[in-house]
VOTI-839400 format. One record per residue (C-alpha): x, y, z; residue in one letter. Coordinates in pm, whole numbers, padded with zeros to 5 digits, always signed. Layout:
N
XYZa ...
***
This chain:
257
+10548+07315+04673m +10889+07341+04704f +10888+06997+04827l +10669+06875+04527l +10918+07027+04269a +11228+06880+04433k +11078+06545+04388q +10976+06589+04013l +11294+06700+03931i +11422+06337+04127k +11111+06132+03892v +11307+06337+03585c +11633+06215+03685l +11545+05851+03711a +11370+05826+03422i +11633+05994+03174a +11849+05783+03361f +11731+05383+03282i +11587+05575+02950t +12050+05598+02914l +12071+05254+03030i +11867+05113+02853n +12007+05321+02529a +12340+05175+02589c +12244+04899+02612g +12153+04831+02233t +12294+04752+02007s +12330+04752+01569e +12428+04361+01486p +12767+04440+01395e +12972+04454+00996i +13276+04274+00964t +13261+04157+00619r +13442+04334+00279v +13281+04303-00013n +13469+04527-00231a +13704+04285-00519r +13940+04419-00777p +13814+04446-01107a +13918+04667-01436e +13937+04983-01365p +13760+05304-01476t +13866+05550-01413i +14189+05721-01535t +14412+05914-01242i +14759+05966-01220k +15036+05849-01043s +15152+05989-00737g +14954+06122-00374e +14622+06158-00375h +14380+06191-00098p +14059+06002-00129l +13799+06280+00034g +13533+05944+00101l +13615+06110+00497g +13527+06464+00637g +13513+06606+01029l +13474+06410+01320r +13440+06495+01680l +13743+06300+01814v +13896+06312+02202n +13683+06613+02196r +13821+06793+01887k +13672+06795+01605v +13954+06733+01311i +13970+06575+00957w +13943+06217+00928r +14032+06008+00531d +14314+05870+00420g +14560+05890+00092t +14600+05672-00185l +14950+05663-00322y +14982+05554-00685i +15396+05424-00784p +15498+05564-01136n +15554+05194-01249t +15101+05160-01250s +15154+05296-01622v +15154+04987-01723s +14875+04765-01775s +15031+04495-01566k +14847+04457-01202p +15000+04598-00887m +14962+04517-00547p +14785+04667-00224l +14878+04720+00071l +14582+04869+00267v +14738+05016+00598w +14643+05141+00996l +14753+05372+01215h +14789+05314+01548g +14543+05412+01870g +14549+05741+01883g +14788+05840+01509g +14652+05912+01125r +14738+05783+00826a +14921+06099+00754d +15252+06011+00980s +15312+05714+00759f +15412+05921+00450e +15763+05752+00463y +15643+05448+00352m +15539+05614-00006f +15945+05636-00155p +15972+05253-00055l +15613+05186-00188a +15753+05398-00508e +16053+05133-00534k +15864+04777-00542l +15521+04876-00736g +15305+04811-00433v +15031+05060-00435v +14928+05216-00074l +14592+05297+00100l +14622+05488+00456m +14311+05528+00615l +14258+05690+00907d +13977+05512+01216a +13649+05717+01212r +13745+05766+01600h +14088+05730+01794n +14112+05409+01726t +13969+05121+01524w +13656+04966+01599d +13603+04643+01688g +13849+04776+01973i +13634+05015+02222d +13275+04927+02003s +13119+04664+01781p +13279+04651+01421f +13048+04886+01158g +13212+05212+01055p +13548+05193+01023d +13482+04835+00792v +13196+04996+00604m +13484+05322+00541f +13755+04993+00476i +13492+04905+00202n +13415+05230+00021a +13777+05311+00022a +13866+04982-00143l +13586+05075-00377r +13735+05416-00408h +14079+05179-00556t +13958+04916-00777f +13807+05187-00960e +14102+05333-01003r +14420+05104-01054v +14448+04771-01149a +14576+04586-00864i +14621+04231-00836d +14361+04006-00676p +14629+03760-00506q +14811+04089-00361r +14583+04214-00131v +14701+04341+00185g +14560+04421+00557l +14797+04519+00757g +14899+04802+01051g +15108+04902+01362l +14963+04846+01689s +14553+04861+01716d +14565+04900+01401g +14760+04541+01359a +14533+04381+01606s +14257+04498+01352y +14451+04376+01100a +14459+04012+01169l +14112+03970+01293a +13873+04196+01072l +14150+04021+00805g +14102+03622+00884r +13714+03713+00861v +13775+03839+00521n +14037+03627+00383g +13823+03588+00037d +13943+03899-00007i +14294+03974+00141f +14575+03779+00128t +14814+03898+00317h +14849+04033+00655l +15065+04255+00780i +15084+04358+01171a +15374+04537+01330v +15329+04543+01710a +15006+04363+01706p +14778+04327+02045g +14514+04030+02073h +14166+04114+01930l +13975+03843+01868a +13813+03775+01474p +13452+03920+01529p +13359+03605+01287a +13443+03318+01191p +13749+03261+00969p +13791+03263+00548i +14048+03119+00383k +14406+03144+00537q +14580+03447+00418p +14958+03438+00527k +15070+03699+00753i +15376+03867+00862f +15465+03955+01219v +15691+04160+01318a +15735+04339+01702h +16010+04555+01855g +16223+04388+02157t +16189+04768+02329r +15817+04776+02247d +15764+04976+02568n +15365+04930+02468v +15287+04613+02397y +15571+04333+02448n +15763+04118+02192v +15672+03821+02421m +15295+03887+02343g +15397+03850+01936s +15691+03560+02002r +15480+03384+02241n +15166+03372+02253f +15041+03504+01852i +15239+03346+01618v +15186+02992+01800p +14908+03070+01787r +14864+03145+01451l +15083+02888+01330k +14852+02635+01493h +14596+02763+01327a +14731+02675+01015g +14903+02962+00871y +15162+03046+00648d +15366+03295+00923v +15645+03471+00834t +15777+03628+01205y +16009+03897+01250l +16201+04060+01550e +16420+04379+01530f +16580+04636+01786d +16357+04890+01824g +16035+05052+02027p +15657+05054+01933h +15756+05232+01547w +15767+05083+01206v +16114+05184+01097p +16191+05237+00711a +16401+04910+00648t +16141+04718+00856i +15824+04914+00646a +16021+04791+00339y +16069+04417+00390k +15687+04403+00512l +15633+04577+00080l +15884+04366-00041a +15716+04026+00139w +15403+04144-00026l +15576+04231-00326r +15789+03867-00391q 
***
């Protein structure tokens, strides 16, 4: 009787294992397109910092944390003139609120900031199929376009580290919405679909970066982008794996010009 029960347990475990393998082998089609577009705002909103309210609690690295984002609108938005927009993506394991020091810079230059949290530890195209983060970015853009007049010729997607890699990959396949791409200390991430149009690109990398060596941008990423016909501005700075305020100002000014 004991042997029979033992064999039955083995069979059940084998079936469960096979089911798990089959489940892991199946995947939904990737979502790579952003279809939100700038339009005449229909909702009145004050300038300043606004939580998106589009996210929620997520299980990330065995911890339940709030994942959402922030929309920052400069005081100059009271004019009817459309403004530049930068969608900003944090690095792996990071959070959008780590970049709140960019708000005064955006205020000075008149740039709207949309800072987003990844749905999980990092952006979906890096450790999983493209989809959930693309949908969240799309929803966040719709939310923004309903509230702020955005210049369709100045819609930027950028980020640091994994966020930079993601911006270069996703931004190139959505070049009909993102006119400018910004990558600070990027790694390599292939576009998930054929590129559309050719947005302008700004790449910056610290010479003391100990996560993604500056040689990757200098000798691989930037030359390949230029070879593909992109208009690339490249800047090296004396710094670590981060976005110093001086560099943040330069990239916002580049988008604004």
